[in-house]
C-alpha positions as CSV (number, residue, x, y, z in Angstrom):
1,X,0.1,0.1,0.0
2,X,1.3,3.4,-1.0
3,X,1.3,6.5,1.1
4,X,0.6,9.9,-0.6
5,X,-0.1,13.6,0.4
6,X,-3.0,15.0,-1.3
7,X,-4.0,18.7,-1.5
8,X,-7.2,20.6,-1.5
9,X,-7.3,20.7,-5.3
10,X,-7.6,16.9,-5.4
11,X,-10.0,16.5,-2.5
12,X,-12.4,18.9,-4.1
13,X,-12.1,17.0,-7.4
14,X,-13.1,13.8,-5.5
15,X,-16.5,15.5,-4.9
16,X,-17.1,18.1,-7.7
17,X,-16.8,17.4,-11.3
18,X,-13.9,19.8,-12.6
19,X,-11.0,19.3,-14.9
20,X,-9.0,16.3,-13.9
21,X,-11.6,15.1,-11.7
22,X,-11.6,11.6,-13.3
23,X,-7.9,11.3,-12.7
24,X,-8.4,12.4,-9.2
25,X,-11.1,10.0,-8.5
26,X,-9.1,7.1,-10.0
27,X,-6.9,7.7,-6.9
28,X,-9.6,6.3,-4.9
29,X,-9.8,2.9,-6.6
30,X,-6.1,2.1,-5.7
31,X,-4.9,0.9,-2.2
32,X,-3.4,4.2,-0.9
33,X,-3.2,5.9,2.4
34,X,-3.7,9.7,2.1
35,X,-2.3,12.4,4.5
36,X,-2.6,16.0,4.3
37,X,-2.0,19.0,6.7
38,X,-5.2,19.7,8.7
39,X,-5.3,23.0,6.6
40,X,-7.0,20.7,3.9
41,X,-10.3,21.0,5.7
42,X,-10.3,24.9,5.9
43,X,-9.1,25.3,2.1
44,X,-11.7,22.7,0.8
45,X,-14.5,24.5,2.7
46,X,-13.2,27.7,1.4
47,X,-13.2,26.5,-2.2
48,X,-16.8,25.2,-1.8
49,X,-17.8,28.6,-0.3
50,X,-16.4,30.2,-3.5
51,X,-18.3,28.0,-5.7
52,X,-21.4,29.0,-3.8
53,X,-20.8,32.7,-4.2
54,X,-20.1,32.2,-8.0
55,X,-23.4,30.2,-8.3
56,X,-21.7,27.0,-9.3
57,X,-23.2,25.2,-6.1
58,X,-26.4,25.7,-4.0
59,X,-25.7,26.4,-0.2
60,X,-27.4,23.1,0.7
61,X,-24.9,21.2,-1.7
62,X,-22.0,23.1,-0.2
63,X,-22.9,22.3,3.3
64,X,-23.2,18.7,2.3
65,X,-19.8,18.7,0.6
66,X,-18.1,20.3,3.5
67,X,-19.7,17.8,5.9
68,X,-18.8,14.9,3.5
69,X,-15.2,16.1,3.2
70,X,-14.6,16.3,6.9
71,X,-15.5,12.5,6.9
72,X,-13.0,11.5,4.1
73,X,-10.1,8.8,4.9
74,X,-7.3,11.4,4.6
75,X,-5.2,11.6,7.8
76,X,-5.0,15.2,8.9
77,X,-1.5,16.2,10.3
78,X,-1.4,19.3,12.5
79,X,0.0,22.4,10.7
80,X,1.6,23.4,14.0
81,X,3.8,20.2,13.6
82,X,4.8,21.2,10.0
83,X,5.0,25.0,10.3
84,X,8.9,25.3,10.8
85,X,9.7,23.0,7.8
86,X,7.0,24.7,5.7
87,X,8.2,28.1,6.6
88,X,11.8,27.1,5.5
89,X,10.4,25.7,2.2
90,X,8.3,28.6,1.5
91,X,11.3,30.9,1.9
92,X,13.5,28.6,-0.3
93,X,11.0,28.4,-3.2
94,X,9.0,31.6,-3.1
95,X,5.8,29.6,-2.7
96,X,3.2,30.3,0.1
97,X,3.5,28.6,3.4
98,X,0.1,27.1,2.8
99,X,1.6,25.3,-0.3
100,X,4.8,24.6,1.5
101,X,2.8,22.7,4.4
102,X,1.8,20.0,1.9
103,X,5.2,19.7,0.5
104,X,6.8,19.7,4.0
105,X,4.4,16.8,4.7
106,X,5.4,15.0,1.5
107,X,9.2,15.5,2.3
108,X,8.7,14.2,5.8
109,X,6.8,11.1,4.9
110,X,9.3,10.6,1.8
111,X,6.4,10.5,-0.6
112,X,4.8,12.5,-3.2
113,X,2.2,15.4,-3.0
114,X,-0.3,14.7,-5.5
115,X,-1.9,17.8,-6.9
116,X,-3.8,19.5,-9.7
117,X,-2.0,22.8,-9.2
118,X,0.0,23.2,-12.5
119,X,1.6,26.5,-11.2
120,X,2.8,24.7,-8.1
121,X,4.2,21.8,-10.0
122,X,6.0,24.2,-12.6
123,X,7.5,26.3,-9.9
124,X,9.1,23.4,-8.1
125,X,9.9,21.2,-11.1
126,X,13.2,23.0,-11.5
127,X,14.1,22.3,-7.8
128,X,15.9,18.8,-7.9
129,X,15.5,18.2,-4.2
130,X,11.9,18.7,-4.3
131,X,10.5,17.8,-7.8
132,X,10.6,14.0,-6.8
133,X,8.0,14.9,-4.1
134,X,5.5,16.5,-6.4
135,X,3.2,15.0,-9.0
136,X,0.3,16.2,-11.1
137,X,-2.7,14.2,-10.8
138,X,-3.2,13.7,-14.5
139,X,0.4,12.4,-14.8
140,X,-0.2,9.9,-11.9
141,X,0.7,6.6,-13.1
142,X,2.2,7.6,-16.2
């Protein structure tokens, strides 16, 4: 069984049809264990809030999604435990501490962060020490 870190871009795609949702949902058919900083739950709730504001989801749908996401089989890791490493990575890469929390967890677990965030992948693909810890969901298994 493999261990991976997933970010909010992946978890939202597990519940809401978007570009690369099928690729994200394929992850659920494989025997993997998923981890994420506990920030994941605030980020996914915020993404759903934005979708409600833009009229892409009804309020009731959004509330159900937030509840369902809070129950998913992703092991949350305290941001407090990752903050120092994330701050160091953010300063070294120019990425936000929020992005760096996921990356710090992937480095700590010696695994890959699976993301749909093309900009994050492009920004870090030129950093050899980190590139192996990041993979775009639509390239997973390729």
